N, C-alpha and C positions, 0 to 999 in steps of 0.2 A: 306648733308655728315657731320657729324660732326667726327672730329678724333680727339684724347689723345693722345698724348705724357708722356710718365713717363720713368724712371729709370737713369736720370743724375744725379749728387752731387759732390762731391769734393774727385778729385784723387791724388794720387802722380801719376808723370811721369815717367814711365812703367808701368803703371798699366790699368785694363779692367774694361770698363762698355757695359753692354747688355741694349739699349734705344726701347724703345714698341711702338706703335703708335694701337691705338684698335680705334675700330668705331662699333655701334651699325648697322650700315649699312648693311643690306643686300648685297648692291651692290658691296661689298668691291670687289671680285674677277674680278671683270670687269674693275678694271684701274691699268693701270702702277703707281708706287707709288716714289714717291722722298724723300729722306730729303736733306734738306738745311741748312745751318747754318749763324748764324751772330756774326763774333769775336765783343767784345764788343771797341763802337765808329767806326767802319767798315761796310762795305755793306753785300750783303746776296751773298751767296757762296752755289753754288751748291756743294753736297757732293755725293751723289748714286740715281742711281736709278735701278728699280728694277721691268719687264715686268709682267703682269699680271698671270703666271703663274709662275712665282720667276725661269725661267731658265737660264735669259739671267740679267748680272750686268751691273752696270756702275761706275767707281768711279775716281773720282778726281786722277789727280796725286800725292797730298801728302797725299790719305790716303792708295795707292794701297801698298796692302801685311798688311796693319794695320787695313783695316775697310772690315766685311764684312755685306751686305744686305741680308736679305731672310723674307721671309714671310710664314705666314700658313693663307692660305683664308681659311678655316675651323670654323677656329678661330677668322677670320676678325681682324688680326694682323701681322705690320708690324712689324720688328727686324731690329737692326744697330746693331754688335758683333765690338766693338773700344776695339782693344790690341793696346798694346805699344804706351800708351797715351804719348802726348808733349805741354808741354803748350802752344805752336798755335794751338791747337784742343779746348783751351778755347771757352764756348763760347756759343750758344742759338741753339738750334737744335730745328726743326720742318721736319715735317712731310707733303707732300704734295699728292694732288691726281688728277687724271685729267689734268694733264699739269699745275698745279696750281690752279685749281680752287675753292679749300679746301684745307683750308691751317686749322691747328693744334695751339694750341696757343703757345705750344716750352716746350723743359724743359731744365733746364741751367746745363750744363758739365764744370768745372772747373777743373784746371789740373793744382796743385798748389804742389810747398812742403811744 
């Protein structure tokens, strides 16, 4: 399963971005999906997970109320809507499938004025 993230960029504090994660795999809908990030010089941090059908989502405490994960199984795409961004949200964002068996190469988010 090949995963490709997009949507990262430079945004000011308080701004918004929407990340996408797409795959050409026809099996996208059978996987629970996860967003993981890595801040500069730090380890991997789990951000959010969403179940196969998109009805259940989970978030790390630091992003609750600001980030929203969703998915469009017909389009084989996972999303992460990120609002009220903070400098601490800066990092590389990865999507992963099947409990981390498959990973994308990431998209960089930089929150800075």
